[in-house]
C-alpha positions in Angstrom: 0.0 0.0 0.0 1.3 3.5 -0.7 1.6 6.2 1.9 -1.6 7.9 0.9 -4.1 7.8 3.8 -7.1 5.4 3.3 -9.4 8.3 4.2 -8.6 10.1 0.9 -10.4 7.5 -1.1 -13.3 5.3 0.0 -14.2 3.1 -2.9 -12.3 0.5 -4.9 -12.5 2.4 -8.2 -11.1 5.5 -6.6 -8.3 3.5 -5.0 -7.5 1.8 -8.4 -7.5 5.1 -10.2 -5.2 6.8 -7.7 -2.8 3.9 -7.2 -2.3 3.0 -10.9 -2.7 6.3 -12.6 -0.2 8.2 -10.5 2.8 6.1 -11.7 1.7 6.5 -15.3 1.5 10.3 -14.8 4.9 10.4 -13.2 6.6 8.2 -15.9 7.6 11.1 -18.2 9.2 12.9 -15.3 11.1 9.8 -14.3 12.3 9.2 -17.9 13.2 12.8 -18.7 14.7 13.7 -15.3 13.2 15.1 -12.2 14.1 18.7 -12.7 13.9 20.8 -9.6 13.5 18.8 -6.4 10.9 19.8 -3.9 13.4 20.0 -1.0 17.1 20.7 -0.9 19.4 19.1 1.6 22.6 20.8 2.6 25.2 20.0 5.2 26.9 23.1 6.6 30.1 22.6 8.6 31.9 25.4 10.4 34.2 26.1 13.2 32.8 28.4 15.8 35.1 30.8 17.7 33.6 32.1 20.9 35.4 34.8 23.0 35.5 33.9 26.6 34.0 37.2 27.7 30.3 36.9 28.1 27.4 39.2 29.2 25.8 37.3 32.1 22.3 38.6 32.5 21.5 36.6 35.6 23.1 34.2 38.0 21.3 32.1 40.6 23.1 30.0 43.1 20.9 27.1 44.2 21.4 26.8 48.0 22.8 23.5 49.3 23.0 21.9 45.8 26.4 23.0 44.5 24.7 24.3 41.3 24.7 27.7 39.7 22.4 28.8 36.9 23.5 31.4 34.4 21.7 33.2 31.7 23.7 35.1 29.0 23.9 36.5 25.5 27.0 35.9 23.4 28.3 36.6 20.0 30.8 34.7 17.9 31.9 33.9 14.3 31.7 30.6 12.4 34.2 29.9 9.7 32.8 27.5 7.0 34.8 25.0 5.0 34.5 27.1 1.9 36.0 30.2 3.6 32.8 32.0 4.2 31.9 33.4 7.6 28.7 33.7 9.6 27.9 35.9 12.5 26.3 33.9 15.3 24.3 35.6 18.0 22.8 33.5 20.7 21.3 33.4 24.2 21.8 30.5 26.5 21.2 29.2 30.0 23.7 26.9 31.6 23.7 24.9 34.8 27.1 24.6 36.3 27.6 21.6 38.6 30.0 21.5 41.6 33.4 22.9 40.7 32.3 23.8 37.1 34.0 20.8 35.4 30.5 19.5 34.4 27.3 21.2 33.4 24.5 21.5 30.8 23.3 24.3 28.5 20.4 25.1 26.2 19.5 28.1 24.1 18.7 29.7 20.8 21.0 31.0 18.0 20.8 32.8 14.7 23.6 32.3 12.1 23.7 35.2 9.7 25.6 34.5 6.5 27.5 37.1 4.5 24.7 37.5 2.0 22.2 38.2 4.8 20.4 34.8 4.8 20.0 33.4 8.3 19.4 30.1 10.0 17.7 30.0 13.4 18.2 27.0 15.7 17.6 25.7 19.2 20.4 23.9 20.9 21.1 21.7 24.0 24.3 20.2 25.3 26.7 19.5 28.1 30.3 19.6 29.1 32.2 17.1 31.1 35.6 15.4 31.2 35.0 14.3 27.6 34.5 17.9 26.4 31.6 19.9 25.0 28.9 18.1 23.0 25.4 18.9 22.0 22.7 18.9 19.3 20.7 21.4 17.2 17.1 21.6 16.0 16.7 24.0 13.1 13.7 26.2 13.5 13.7 28.2 10.3 15.5 31.1 8.7 15.4 33.9 6.1 16.3 34.2 2.5 17.3 30.8 1.0 16.7 29.2 4.4 13.1 30.4 4.8 11.1 27.6 6.4 14.3 25.5 6.9 14.3 22.5 9.1 16.8 19.9 10.2 19.2 19.1 13.0 22.9 19.3 13.8 25.7 18.6 16.2 28.0 20.5 18.5 31.5 19.2 19.2 34.1 21.0 21.3 37.5 21.3 19.8 40.9 22.0 21.5 41.5 25.7 21.8 45.1 27.1 21.9 43.8 30.1 23.8 42.5 30.4 27.4 40.4 33.3 26.2 38.3 31.5 23.6 36.3 28.4 23.1 36.3 26.5 19.7 33.4 24.4 18.7 32.8 22.4 15.5 29.3 22.8 14.2 27.4 20.6 11.7 24.0 21.8 10.5 21.9 19.4 8.4 19.5 21.8 6.7 16.4 21.0 4.6 14.7 23.7 2.7 11.3 23.5 0.9 
């Protein structure tokens, strides 16, 4: 059975017509080439450079729990494999555990490319003795990324500086 919901057709003649005429109608497209696809998939990879300075908006120390909650806004730049650069603005909250060697974070970011197109995404992640790691959910965008969807990964990289974090970003973007 094809993916079409049974509620779309109720009688056997309707079902026969729909299931057998659709492939016949699509045959010229298949033989001549599909032309423009209905969705485009793109994998964007960049290295994010985040200055250690941050604007902490609020800090809450949870009494008797050895946890601190921070809320902040940060800016950074992401260098893509092709040499292009995106400005990344983001807000995040993090939960620092104990001595700060472990914790979790979540937030929202906007990557603005050089041509003005943007990708908006939500992220969650954590840091521990294995490094920084997280995931993205793409919420949309502007320009060629209007109505984009997808996911991505966040992987911490070794930084040669004490004043900056380096993160490898992969965004798997689907556009209509």
